[in-house]
N, C-alpha and C positions, 0 to 999 in steps of 0.2 A: 504494500500500500504506500502511495507517495506521501511525502511530508505535507503537513497542513500549512497553508500559506496564511500569513497575517492579512486581514482585509485591508486594502490600500486606503479606504476611507477612514478606517479606524486609526491608522497610523497618523493621520492628520488631525484627528479629533481627541484622542486619548493619549495619556502618557502615564507611566508608572512611577511611583515614588520609590525611594530606596527600600522602604519596608514592604513594597508590593501593593500599596493602595492605588486605586485608579483616580487620576486627576483629569478633570475635564473643564472646559470653559462654562461660565454661568449661562444658563438658558434665558431666552427672552430678549436678546439684543440684536436680532437679525434684521428686523424691519418693524415699522409701526412705532417709532420713537416718540412721535408727537403725542400719542395718547398716554404715554407712560410718564410718571412723575420724575422730577429731578432726583429725588431721593432714591427711587428705584434704580435709575440709571447709574448713580454713583455707586450704589451697593452691588450692582451687577457687573462690576469690572473684575478682571482677574480670573482665577480658577477656583474650583471647589473640589472636595473629595467626594466621590460617589458613595452612595449608601452601600452597605455590604451586600445586599441582595442584587442590586444592579451591577456592582463591581464583579460579583461572581459570574454573572451572565456575560459581561463584557470580556473578562479574561478567558472564559471557556469558549465562546463562540467567535470572538473577533480578534483576540490577541493570544492565540495558542502558543506562539513562540516567545511571549513575554516581552516583545518589542526590544 
């Protein structure tokens, strides 16, 4: 059976911390900024750590090689 490849879209969206947690950009800043408040936009900068349930799915299905 061939090796599993990392999904190329996942390489661009997720990264792993040194302890193996999944880091991802904050959701909700792709479009529609006018309807969002300034406080939301300030707080939605940078990256966040994914919840453990989501992180398990991301590592299993999208990042089998551990990036």
